[in-house]
PDB file of N, CA, C and O in Angstrom, chain B, residues numbered from 101:
ATOM      1  N   MET B 101     -86.464 -91.144 -29.167  1.00  0.00           N
ATOM      2  CA  MET B 101     -87.740 -90.634 -29.617  1.00  0.00           C
ATOM      3  C   MET B 101     -87.883 -90.738 -31.135  1.00  0.00           C
ATOM      4  O   MET B 101     -88.934 -90.386 -31.670  1.00  0.00           O
ATOM      5  N   LEU B 102     -86.861 -91.208 -31.839  1.00  0.00           N
ATOM      6  CA  LEU B 102     -86.894 -91.207 -33.296  1.00  0.00           C
ATOM      7  C   LEU B 102     -88.024 -92.049 -33.880  1.00  0.00           C
ATOM      8  O   LEU B 102     -88.524 -91.749 -34.964  1.00  0.00           O
ATOM      9  N   ASP B 103     -88.426 -93.092 -33.173  1.00  0.00           N
ATOM     10  CA  ASP B 103     -89.493 -93.940 -33.699  1.00  0.00           C
ATOM     11  C   ASP B 103     -90.858 -93.554 -33.134  1.00  0.00           C
ATOM     12  O   ASP B 103     -91.810 -94.329 -33.226  1.00  0.00           O
ATOM     13  N   PHE B 104     -90.957 -92.353 -32.548  1.00  0.00           N
ATOM     14  CA  PHE B 104     -92.232 -91.892 -32.006  1.00  0.00           C
ATOM     15  C   PHE B 104     -93.248 -91.814 -33.145  1.00  0.00           C
ATOM     16  O   PHE B 104     -92.975 -91.193 -34.172  1.00  0.00           O
ATOM     17  N   PRO B 105     -94.421 -92.440 -32.975  1.00  0.00           N
ATOM     18  CA  PRO B 105     -95.389 -92.478 -34.073  1.00  0.00           C
ATOM     19  C   PRO B 105     -96.093 -91.135 -34.297  1.00  0.00           C
ATOM     20  O   PRO B 105     -96.379 -90.400 -33.352  1.00  0.00           O
ATOM     21  N   VAL B 106     -96.356 -90.843 -35.546  1.00  0.00           N
ATOM     22  CA  VAL B 106     -97.139 -89.669 -35.928  1.00  0.00           C
ATOM     23  C   VAL B 106     -98.564 -90.177 -36.152  1.00  0.00           C
ATOM     24  O   VAL B 106     -98.821 -90.950 -37.075  1.00  0.00           O
ATOM     25  N   ALA B 107     -99.480 -89.732 -35.298  1.00  0.00           N
ATOM     26  CA  ALA B 107    -100.865 -90.211 -35.404  1.00  0.00           C
ATOM     27  C   ALA B 107    -101.818 -89.040 -35.491  1.00  0.00           C
ATOM     28  O   ALA B 107    -101.832 -88.215 -34.577  1.00  0.00           O
ATOM     29  N   PRO B 108    -102.591 -88.922 -36.509  1.00  0.00           N
ATOM     30  CA  PRO B 108    -102.559 -89.733 -37.725  1.00  0.00           C
ATOM     31  C   PRO B 108    -101.361 -89.353 -38.583  1.00  0.00           C
ATOM     32  O   PRO B 108    -100.844 -88.241 -38.466  1.00  0.00           O
ATOM     33  N   PRO B 109    -100.913 -90.265 -39.446  1.00  0.00           N
ATOM     34  CA  PRO B 109     -99.779 -89.962 -40.320  1.00  0.00           C
ATOM     35  C   PRO B 109    -100.048 -88.712 -41.152  1.00  0.00           C
ATOM     36  O   PRO B 109    -101.195 -88.379 -41.452  1.00  0.00           O
ATOM     37  N   ILE B 110     -98.973 -88.033 -41.515  1.00  0.00           N
ATOM     38  CA  ILE B 110     -99.071 -86.826 -42.324  1.00  0.00           C
ATOM     39  C   ILE B 110     -98.843 -87.209 -43.786  1.00  0.00           C
ATOM     40  O   ILE B 110     -97.856 -87.864 -44.121  1.00  0.00           O
ATOM     41  N   SER B 111     -99.755 -86.800 -44.634  1.00  0.00           N
ATOM     42  CA  SER B 111     -99.628 -87.036 -46.070  1.00  0.00           C
ATOM     43  C   SER B 111     -99.204 -85.716 -46.706  1.00  0.00           C
ATOM     44  O   SER B 111     -99.894 -84.704 -46.579  1.00  0.00           O
ATOM     45  N   VAL B 112     -98.062 -85.735 -47.392  1.00  0.00           N
ATOM     46  CA  VAL B 112     -97.456 -84.525 -47.927  1.00  0.00           C
ATOM     47  C   VAL B 112     -97.423 -84.572 -49.448  1.00  0.00           C
ATOM     48  O   VAL B 112     -97.119 -85.605 -50.045  1.00  0.00           O
ATOM     49  N   LYS B 113     -97.742 -83.436 -50.068  1.00  0.00           N
ATOM     50  CA  LYS B 113     -97.594 -83.324 -51.518  1.00  0.00           C
ATOM     51  C   LYS B 113     -96.105 -83.368 -51.823  1.00  0.00           C
ATOM     52  O   LYS B 113     -95.338 -82.540 -51.331  1.00  0.00           O
ATOM     53  N   ASP B 114     -95.710 -84.315 -52.618  1.00  0.00           N
ATOM     54  CA  ASP B 114     -94.304 -84.467 -52.977  1.00  0.00           C
ATOM     55  C   ASP B 114     -94.279 -85.052 -54.379  1.00  0.00           C
ATOM     56  O   ASP B 114     -95.254 -85.668 -54.810  1.00  0.00           O
ATOM     57  N   THR B 115     -93.198 -84.871 -55.081  1.00  0.00           N
ATOM     58  CA  THR B 115     -93.117 -85.426 -56.426  1.00  0.00           C
ATOM     59  C   THR B 115     -92.236 -86.662 -56.402  1.00  0.00           C
ATOM     60  O   THR B 115     -91.257 -86.676 -55.655  1.00  0.00           O
ATOM     61  N   PRO B 116     -92.515 -87.660 -57.144  1.00  0.00           N
ATOM     62  CA  PRO B 116     -93.596 -87.793 -58.120  1.00  0.00           C
ATOM     63  C   PRO B 116     -94.917 -88.227 -57.491  1.00  0.00           C
ATOM     64  O   PRO B 116     -95.938 -88.225 -58.178  1.00  0.00           O
ATOM     65  N   LYS B 117     -94.934 -88.600 -56.210  1.00  0.00           N
ATOM     66  CA  LYS B 117     -96.186 -88.998 -55.571  1.00  0.00           C
ATOM     67  C   LYS B 117     -96.201 -88.497 -54.131  1.00  0.00           C
ATOM     68  O   LYS B 117     -95.201 -87.990 -53.624  1.00  0.00           O
ATOM     69  N   LYS B 118     -97.355 -88.649 -53.483  1.00  0.00           N
ATOM     70  CA  LYS B 118     -97.477 -88.211 -52.093  1.00  0.00           C
ATOM     71  C   LYS B 118     -96.468 -88.930 -51.216  1.00  0.00           C
ATOM     72  O   LYS B 118     -96.060 -90.057 -51.495  1.00  0.00           O
ATOM     73  N   ARG B 119     -96.078 -88.253 -50.156  1.00  0.00           N
ATOM     74  CA  ARG B 119     -95.155 -88.840 -49.191  1.00  0.00           C
ATOM     75  C   ARG B 119     -95.888 -88.939 -47.866  1.00  0.00           C
ATOM     76  O   ARG B 119     -96.593 -88.012 -47.467  1.00  0.00           O
ATOM     77  N   ARG B 120     -95.724 -90.054 -47.194  1.00  0.00           N
ATOM     78  CA  ARG B 120     -96.410 -90.289 -45.933  1.00  0.00           C
ATOM     79  C   ARG B 120     -95.393 -90.264 -44.801  1.00  0.00           C
ATOM     80  O   ARG B 120     -94.367 -90.941 -44.860  1.00  0.00           O
ATOM     81  N   ILE B 121     -95.684 -89.488 -43.784  1.00  0.00           N
ATOM     82  CA  ILE B 121     -94.797 -89.379 -42.626  1.00  0.00           C
ATOM     83  C   ILE B 121     -95.452 -90.117 -41.464  1.00  0.00           C
ATOM     84  O   ILE B 121     -96.515 -89.720 -40.988  1.00  0.00           O
ATOM     85  N   ASN B 122     -94.807 -91.198 -41.010  1.00  0.00           N
ATOM     86  CA  ASN B 122     -95.359 -92.065 -39.970  1.00  0.00           C
ATOM     87  C   ASN B 122     -94.642 -91.972 -38.628  1.00  0.00           C
ATOM     88  O   ASN B 122     -95.209 -92.349 -37.602  1.00  0.00           O
ATOM     89  N   THR B 123     -93.406 -91.477 -38.616  1.00  0.00           N
ATOM     90  CA  THR B 123     -92.638 -91.403 -37.371  1.00  0.00           C
ATOM     91  C   THR B 123     -91.908 -90.056 -37.278  1.00  0.00           C
ATOM     92  O   THR B 123     -91.786 -89.319 -38.256  1.00  0.00           O
ATOM     93  N   LEU B 124     -91.445 -89.775 -36.098  1.00  0.00           N
ATOM     94  CA  LEU B 124     -90.673 -88.545 -35.885  1.00  0.00           C
ATOM     95  C   LEU B 124     -89.422 -88.546 -36.760  1.00  0.00           C
ATOM     96  O   LEU B 124     -89.051 -87.510 -37.312  1.00  0.00           O
ATOM     97  N   ASN B 125     -88.778 -89.690 -36.889  1.00  0.00           N
ATOM     98  CA  ASN B 125     -87.582 -89.770 -37.719  1.00  0.00           C
ATOM     99  C   ASN B 125     -87.899 -89.466 -39.188  1.00  0.00           C
ATOM    100  O   ASN B 125     -87.121 -88.789 -39.861  1.00  0.00           O
ATOM    101  N   GLU B 126     -89.036 -89.961 -39.685  1.00  0.00           N
ATOM    102  CA  GLU B 126     -89.432 -89.656 -41.059  1.00  0.00           C
ATOM    103  C   GLU B 126     -89.731 -88.166 -41.219  1.00  0.00           C
ATOM    104  O   GLU B 126     -89.458 -87.591 -42.273  1.00  0.00           O
ATOM    105  N   ALA B 127     -90.282 -87.546 -40.196  1.00  0.00           N
ATOM    106  CA  ALA B 127     -90.538 -86.102 -40.233  1.00  0.00           C
ATOM    107  C   ALA B 127     -89.217 -85.344 -40.311  1.00  0.00           C
ATOM    108  O   ALA B 127     -89.079 -84.400 -41.088  1.00  0.00           O
ATOM    109  N   ARG B 128     -88.249 -85.762 -39.503  1.00  0.00           N
ATOM    110  CA  ARG B 128     -86.922 -85.126 -39.540  1.00  0.00           C
ATOM    111  C   ARG B 128     -86.296 -85.268 -40.918  1.00  0.00           C
ATOM    112  O   ARG B 128     -85.736 -84.313 -41.457  1.00  0.00           O
ATOM    113  N   GLN B 129     -86.395 -86.470 -41.487  1.00  0.00           N
ATOM    114  CA  GLN B 129     -85.808 -86.714 -42.808  1.00  0.00           C
ATOM    115  C   GLN B 129     -86.493 -85.865 -43.866  1.00  0.00           C
ATOM    116  O   GLN B 129     -85.826 -85.333 -44.753  1.00  0.00           O
ATOM    117  N   PHE B 130     -87.810 -85.728 -43.792  1.00  0.00           N
ATOM    118  CA  PHE B 130     -88.535 -84.917 -44.757  1.00  0.00           C
ATOM    119  C   PHE B 130     -88.073 -83.461 -44.700  1.00  0.00           C
ATOM    120  O   PHE B 130     -87.793 -82.859 -45.737  1.00  0.00           O
ATOM    121  N   VAL B 131     -87.993 -82.894 -43.499  1.00  0.00           N
ATOM    122  CA  VAL B 131     -87.566 -81.495 -43.363  1.00  0.00           C
ATOM    123  C   VAL B 131     -86.127 -81.344 -43.838  1.00  0.00           C
ATOM    124  O   VAL B 131     -85.794 -80.363 -44.503  1.00  0.00           O
ATOM    125  N   HIS B 132     -85.278 -82.302 -43.506  1.00  0.00           N
ATOM    126  CA  HIS B 132     -83.886 -82.266 -43.977  1.00  0.00           C
ATOM    127  C   HIS B 132     -83.831 -82.291 -45.510  1.00  0.00           C
ATOM    128  O   HIS B 132     -83.061 -81.546 -46.118  1.00  0.00           O
ATOM    129  N   ASP B 133     -84.638 -83.137 -46.121  1.00  0.00           N
ATOM    130  CA  ASP B 133     -84.689 -83.208 -47.591  1.00  0.00           C
ATOM    131  C   ASP B 133     -85.152 -81.877 -48.184  1.00  0.00           C
ATOM    132  O   ASP B 133     -84.601 -81.419 -49.184  1.00  0.00           O
ATOM    133  N   MET B 134     -86.152 -81.261 -47.577  1.00  0.00           N
ATOM    134  CA  MET B 134     -86.656 -79.973 -48.065  1.00  0.00           C
ATOM    135  C   MET B 134     -85.563 -78.901 -47.986  1.00  0.00           C
ATOM    136  O   MET B 134     -85.440 -78.070 -48.886  1.00  0.00           O
ATOM    137  N   LEU B 135     -84.783 -78.923 -46.924  1.00  0.00           N
ATOM    138  CA  LEU B 135     -83.712 -77.933 -46.773  1.00  0.00           C
ATOM    139  C   LEU B 135     -82.587 -78.173 -47.784  1.00  0.00           C
ATOM    140  O   LEU B 135     -81.940 -77.225 -48.228  1.00  0.00           O
ATOM    141  N   ARG B 136     -82.355 -79.433 -48.146  1.00  0.00           N
ATOM    142  CA  ARG B 136     -81.311 -79.745 -49.129  1.00  0.00           C
ATOM    143  C   ARG B 136     -81.706 -79.344 -50.537  1.00  0.00           C
ATOM    144  O   ARG B 136     -80.836 -79.110 -51.376  1.00  0.00           O
ATOM    145  N   GLN B 137     -83.008 -79.258 -50.818  1.00  0.00           N
ATOM    146  CA  GLN B 137     -83.471 -78.935 -52.165  1.00  0.00           C
ATOM    147  C   GLN B 137     -83.178 -77.491 -52.551  1.00  0.00           C
ATOM    148  O   GLN B 137     -83.127 -77.169 -53.738  1.00  0.00           O
ATOM    149  N   GLY B 138     -82.991 -76.642 -51.594  1.00  0.00           N
ATOM    150  CA  GLY B 138     -82.724 -75.245 -51.901  1.00  0.00           C
ATOM    151  C   GLY B 138     -83.036 -74.363 -50.714  1.00  0.00           C
ATOM    152  O   GLY B 138     -83.462 -74.845 -49.664  1.00  0.00           O
ATOM    153  N   PRO B 139     -82.825 -73.079 -50.881  1.00  0.00           N
ATOM    154  CA  PRO B 139     -83.058 -72.162 -49.764  1.00  0.00           C
ATOM    155  C   PRO B 139     -84.517 -72.215 -49.305  1.00  0.00           C
ATOM    156  O   PRO B 139     -85.442 -72.184 -50.117  1.00  0.00           O
ATOM    157  N   ARG B 140     -84.694 -72.292 -48.031  1.00  0.00           N
ATOM    158  CA  ARG B 140     -86.019 -72.274 -47.404  1.00  0.00           C
ATOM    159  C   ARG B 140     -86.044 -71.156 -46.371  1.00  0.00           C
ATOM    160  O   ARG B 140     -85.000 -70.773 -45.841  1.00  0.00           O
ATOM    161  N   PRO B 141     -87.229 -70.632 -46.082  1.00  0.00           N
ATOM    162  CA  PRO B 141     -87.324 -69.601 -45.059  1.00  0.00           C
ATOM    163  C   PRO B 141     -86.923 -70.149 -43.682  1.00  0.00           C
ATOM    164  O   PRO B 141     -86.944 -71.360 -43.462  1.00  0.00           O
ATOM    165  N   PRO B 142     -86.567 -69.267 -42.778  1.00  0.00           N
ATOM    166  CA  PRO B 142     -86.110 -69.683 -41.439  1.00  0.00           C
ATOM    167  C   PRO B 142     -87.022 -70.664 -40.703  1.00  0.00           C
ATOM    168  O   PRO B 142     -86.507 -71.494 -39.954  1.00  0.00           O
ATOM    169  N   PRO B 143     -88.350 -70.618 -40.870  1.00  0.00           N
ATOM    170  CA  PRO B 143     -89.166 -71.601 -40.135  1.00  0.00           C
ATOM    171  C   PRO B 143     -88.800 -73.053 -40.425  1.00  0.00           C
ATOM    172  O   PRO B 143     -88.999 -73.914 -39.568  1.00  0.00           O
ATOM    173  N   TRP B 144     -88.275 -73.343 -41.602  1.00  0.00           N
ATOM    174  CA  TRP B 144     -87.881 -74.719 -41.919  1.00  0.00           C
ATOM    175  C   TRP B 144     -86.664 -75.141 -41.111  1.00  0.00           C
ATOM    176  O   TRP B 144     -86.604 -76.273 -40.630  1.00  0.00           O
ATOM    177  N   ARG B 145     -85.699 -74.250 -40.956  1.00  0.00           N
ATOM    178  CA  ARG B 145     -84.523 -74.573 -40.138  1.00  0.00           C
ATOM    179  C   ARG B 145     -84.920 -74.707 -38.677  1.00  0.00           C
ATOM    180  O   ARG B 145     -84.424 -75.583 -37.969  1.00  0.00           O
ATOM    181  N   GLU B 146     -85.822 -73.829 -38.226  1.00  0.00           N
ATOM    182  CA  GLU B 146     -86.314 -73.914 -36.851  1.00  0.00           C
ATOM    183  C   GLU B 146     -87.065 -75.228 -36.633  1.00  0.00           C
ATOM    184  O   GLU B 146     -86.968 -75.834 -35.566  1.00  0.00           O
ATOM    185  N   MET B 147     -87.808 -75.661 -37.643  1.00  0.00           N
ATOM    186  CA  MET B 147     -88.561 -76.912 -37.533  1.00  0.00           C
ATOM    187  C   MET B 147     -87.618 -78.093 -37.389  1.00  0.00           C
ATOM    188  O   MET B 147     -87.866 -78.989 -36.582  1.00  0.00           O
ATOM    189  N   LEU B 148     -86.534 -78.105 -38.164  1.00  0.00           N
ATOM    190  CA  LEU B 148     -85.564 -79.191 -38.054  1.00  0.00           C
ATOM    191  C   LEU B 148     -84.965 -79.214 -36.654  1.00  0.00           C
ATOM    192  O   LEU B 148     -84.823 -80.283 -36.060  1.00  0.00           O
ATOM    193  N   ALA B 149     -84.615 -78.056 -36.124  1.00  0.00           N
ATOM    194  CA  ALA B 149     -84.056 -77.987 -34.772  1.00  0.00           C
ATOM    195  C   ALA B 149     -85.071 -78.480 -33.744  1.00  0.00           C
ATOM    196  O   ALA B 149     -84.712 -79.165 -32.786  1.00  0.00           O
ATOM    197  N   ARG B 150     -86.322 -78.133 -33.944  1.00  0.00           N
ATOM    198  CA  ARG B 150     -87.368 -78.553 -33.008  1.00  0.00           C
ATOM    199  C   ARG B 150     -87.572 -80.070 -33.049  1.00  0.00           C
ATOM    200  O   ARG B 150     -87.721 -80.709 -32.008  1.00  0.00           O
ATOM    201  N   LEU B 151     -87.579 -80.635 -34.244  1.00  0.00           N
ATOM    202  CA  LEU B 151     -87.727 -82.086 -34.370  1.00  0.00           C
ATOM    203  C   LEU B 151     -86.505 -82.806 -33.803  1.00  0.00           C
ATOM    204  O   LEU B 151     -86.641 -83.839 -33.147  1.00  0.00           O
ATOM    205  N   ASP B 152     -85.323 -82.267 -34.054  1.00  0.00           N
ATOM    206  CA  ASP B 152     -84.097 -82.855 -33.506  1.00  0.00           C
ATOM    207  C   ASP B 152     -84.072 -82.788 -31.991  1.00  0.00           C
ATOM    208  O   ASP B 152     -83.523 -83.676 -31.338  1.00  0.00           O
ATOM    209  N   GLY B 153     -84.659 -81.745 -31.425  1.00  0.00           N
ATOM    210  CA  GLY B 153     -84.614 -81.519 -29.981  1.00  0.00           C
ATOM    211  C   GLY B 153     -85.697 -82.224 -29.197  1.00  0.00           C
ATOM    212  O   GLY B 153     -85.728 -82.110 -27.971  1.00  0.00           O
ATOM    213  N   ALA B 154     -86.577 -82.942 -29.846  1.00  0.00           N
ATOM    214  CA  ALA B 154     -87.664 -83.631 -29.145  1.00  0.00           C
ATOM    215  C   ALA B 154     -87.099 -84.784 -28.315  1.00  0.00           C
ATOM    216  O   ALA B 154     -86.630 -85.782 -28.864  1.00  0.00           O
ATOM    217  N   LYS B 155     -87.146 -84.642 -27.007  1.00  0.00           N
ATOM    218  CA  LYS B 155     -86.589 -85.655 -26.110  1.00  0.00           C
ATOM    219  C   LYS B 155     -87.653 -86.366 -25.282  1.00  0.00           C
ATOM    220  O   LYS B 155     -87.349 -87.333 -24.584  1.00  0.00           O
ATOM    221  N   SER B 156     -88.887 -85.902 -25.351  1.00  0.00           N
ATOM    222  CA  SER B 156     -89.973 -86.528 -24.597  1.00  0.00           C
ATOM    223  C   SER B 156     -91.185 -86.659 -25.514  1.00  0.00           C
ATOM    224  O   SER B 156     -91.247 -86.010 -26.557  1.00  0.00           O
ATOM    225  N   PRO B 157     -92.144 -87.494 -25.132  1.00  0.00           N
ATOM    226  CA  PRO B 157     -93.352 -87.602 -25.950  1.00  0.00           C
ATOM    227  C   PRO B 157     -94.062 -86.258 -26.128  1.00  0.00           C
ATOM    228  O   PRO B 157     -94.598 -85.977 -27.200  1.00  0.00           O
ATOM    229  N   GLU B 158     -94.066 -85.438 -25.093  1.00  0.00           N
ATOM    230  CA  GLU B 158     -94.709 -84.127 -25.190  1.00  0.00           C
ATOM    231  C   GLU B 158     -94.006 -83.241 -26.215  1.00  0.00           C
ATOM    232  O   GLU B 158     -94.656 -82.560 -27.009  1.00  0.00           O
ATOM    233  N   ASP B 159     -92.670 -83.254 -26.191  1.00  0.00           N
ATOM    234  CA  ASP B 159     -91.890 -82.489 -27.175  1.00  0.00           C
ATOM    235  C   ASP B 159     -92.182 -82.977 -28.591  1.00  0.00           C
ATOM    236  O   ASP B 159     -92.334 -82.177 -29.514  1.00  0.00           O
ATOM    237  N   ALA B 160     -92.257 -84.289 -28.751  1.00  0.00           N
ATOM    238  CA  ALA B 160     -92.502 -84.869 -30.071  1.00  0.00           C
ATOM    239  C   ALA B 160     -93.888 -84.481 -30.581  1.00  0.00           C
ATOM    240  O   ALA B 160     -94.041 -84.121 -31.748  1.00  0.00           O
ATOM    241  N   ILE B 161     -94.885 -84.552 -29.723  1.00  0.00           N
ATOM    242  CA  ILE B 161     -96.250 -84.194 -30.121  1.00  0.00           C
ATOM    243  C   ILE B 161     -96.319 -82.731 -30.538  1.00  0.00           C
ATOM    244  O   ILE B 161     -96.946 -82.398 -31.544  1.00  0.00           O
ATOM    245  N   GLU B 162     -95.673 -81.854 -29.766  1.00  0.00           N
ATOM    246  CA  GLU B 162     -95.673 -80.425 -30.102  1.00  0.00           C
ATOM    247  C   GLU B 162     -94.933 -80.157 -31.407  1.00  0.00           C
ATOM    248  O   GLU B 162     -95.388 -79.353 -32.221  1.00  0.00           O
ATOM    249  N   ALA B 163     -93.799 -80.819 -31.615  1.00  0.00           N
ATOM    250  CA  ALA B 163     -93.023 -80.623 -32.847  1.00  0.00           C
ATOM    251  C   ALA B 163     -93.796 -81.122 -34.058  1.00  0.00           C
ATOM    252  O   ALA B 163     -93.786 -80.480 -35.107  1.00  0.00           O
ATOM    253  N   ILE B 164     -94.460 -82.252 -33.924  1.00  0.00           N
ATOM    254  CA  ILE B 164     -95.244 -82.792 -35.032  1.00  0.00           C
ATOM    255  C   ILE B 164     -96.425 -81.875 -35.342  1.00  0.00           C
ATOM    256  O   ILE B 164     -96.751 -81.655 -36.509  1.00  0.00           O
ATOM    257  N   GLY B 165     -97.061 -81.342 -34.311  1.00  0.00           N
ATOM    258  CA  GLY B 165     -98.149 -80.388 -34.520  1.00  0.00           C
ATOM    259  C   GLY B 165     -97.668 -79.143 -35.234  1.00  0.00           C
ATOM    260  O   GLY B 165     -98.346 -78.626 -36.123  1.00  0.00           O
ATOM    261  N   ALA B 166     -96.494 -78.659 -34.846  1.00  0.00           N
ATOM    262  CA  ALA B 166     -95.922 -77.478 -35.500  1.00  0.00           C
ATOM    263  C   ALA B 166     -95.585 -77.785 -36.966  1.00  0.00           C
ATOM    264  O   ALA B 166     -95.743 -76.926 -37.833  1.00  0.00           O
ATOM    265  N   LEU B 167     -95.123 -79.004 -37.238  1.00  0.00           N
ATOM    266  CA  LEU B 167     -94.831 -79.394 -38.620  1.00  0.00           C
ATOM    267  C   LEU B 167     -96.122 -79.398 -39.448  1.00  0.00           C
ATOM    268  O   LEU B 167     -96.132 -78.928 -40.586  1.00  0.00           O
ATOM    269  N   ARG B 168     -97.196 -79.922 -38.882  1.00  0.00           N
ATOM    270  CA  ARG B 168     -98.485 -79.902 -39.590  1.00  0.00           C
ATOM    271  C   ARG B 168     -98.878 -78.468 -39.943  1.00  0.00           C
ATOM    272  O   ARG B 168     -99.322 -78.197 -41.059  1.00  0.00           O
ATOM    273  N   GLU B 169     -98.711 -77.553 -38.986  1.00  0.00           N
ATOM    274  CA  GLU B 169     -99.060 -76.147 -39.225  1.00  0.00           C
ATOM    275  C   GLU B 169     -98.198 -75.553 -40.335  1.00  0.00           C
ATOM    276  O   GLU B 169     -98.712 -74.859 -41.213  1.00  0.00           O
ATOM    277  N   LEU B 170     -96.890 -75.820 -40.303  1.00  0.00           N
ATOM    278  CA  LEU B 170     -95.991 -75.308 -41.333  1.00  0.00           C
ATOM    279  C   LEU B 170     -96.359 -75.865 -42.704  1.00  0.00           C
ATOM    280  O   LEU B 170     -96.375 -75.128 -43.690  1.00  0.00           O
ATOM    281  N   LEU B 171     -96.650 -77.143 -42.769  1.00  0.00           N
ATOM    282  CA  LEU B 171     -97.035 -77.739 -44.048  1.00  0.00           C
ATOM    283  C   LEU B 171     -98.345 -77.165 -44.562  1.00  0.00           C
ATOM    284  O   LEU B 171     -98.512 -76.975 -45.767  1.00  0.00           O
ATOM    285  N   ALA B 172     -99.276 -76.888 -43.657  1.00  0.00           N
ATOM    286  CA  ALA B 172    -100.550 -76.273 -44.065  1.00  0.00           C
ATOM    287  C   ALA B 172    -100.307 -74.868 -44.620  1.00  0.00           C
ATOM    288  O   ALA B 172    -100.890 -74.489 -45.636  1.00  0.00           O
ATOM    289  N   LEU B 173     -99.441 -74.094 -43.948  1.00  0.00           N
ATOM    290  CA  LEU B 173     -99.129 -72.740 -44.427  1.00  0.00           C
ATOM    291  C   LEU B 173     -98.461 -72.765 -45.792  1.00  0.00           C
ATOM    292  O   LEU B 173     -98.684 -71.872 -46.610  1.00  0.00           O
ATOM    293  N   GLU B 174     -97.652 -73.773 -46.042  1.00  0.00           N
ATOM    294  CA  GLU B 174     -96.928 -73.900 -47.308  1.00  0.00           C
ATOM    295  C   GLU B 174     -97.765 -74.617 -48.368  1.00  0.00           C
ATOM    296  O   GLU B 174     -97.294 -74.832 -49.485  1.00  0.00           O
ATOM    297  N   ASP B 175     -98.990 -74.985 -48.032  1.00  0.00           N
ATOM    298  CA  ASP B 175     -99.898 -75.719 -48.924  1.00  0.00           C
ATOM    299  C   ASP B 175     -99.270 -77.020 -49.400  1.00  0.00           C
ATOM    300  O   ASP B 175     -99.325 -77.358 -50.582  1.00  0.00           O
ATOM    301  N   LEU B 176     -98.670 -77.748 -48.454  1.00  0.00           N
ATOM    302  CA  LEU B 176     -98.029 -79.015 -48.781  1.00  0.00           C
ATOM    303  C   LEU B 176     -98.762 -80.227 -48.215  1.00  0.00           C
ATOM    304  O   LEU B 176     -98.354 -81.362 -48.463  1.00  0.00           O
ATOM    305  N   LEU B 177     -99.843 -80.005 -47.455  1.00  0.00           N
ATOM    306  CA  LEU B 177    -100.606 -81.147 -46.955  1.00  0.00           C
ATOM    307  C   LEU B 177    -101.440 -81.720 -48.086  1.00  0.00           C
ATOM    308  O   LEU B 177    -102.096 -80.988 -48.827  1.00  0.00           O
ATOM    309  N   ALA B 178    -101.404 -83.044 -48.205  1.00  0.00           N
ATOM    310  CA  ALA B 178    -102.175 -83.702 -49.260  1.00  0.00           C
ATOM    311  C   ALA B 178    -103.551 -84.081 -48.731  1.00  0.00           C
ATOM    312  O   ALA B 178    -104.360 -84.648 -49.465  1.00  0.00           O
TER     313      ALA B 178
END
C-alpha cells in the first residue's frame, strides 16, 4: 500500500518551501520527519501508527483523511 496515491495531493507548509504529499509512503515519511524534529503531541505518533498500519485501500483513505484533519488542526495545510 506504500504507493497508494493521495488524491488530491496534500500541500504542507514546510521550510524552506511547501511540501507536496502524493503517496501514502510520502505521508509516512512526512510524519516520521515531523516526529524526528522534536517532541510532538500523541496524535502525531498515533498518525504514524495509522499510516504504517494501512493494509487496504479503505485503511489508506481513512489514514490520509485523518492526516488532512491533523494538518488542518496544526495549521500546516498550505
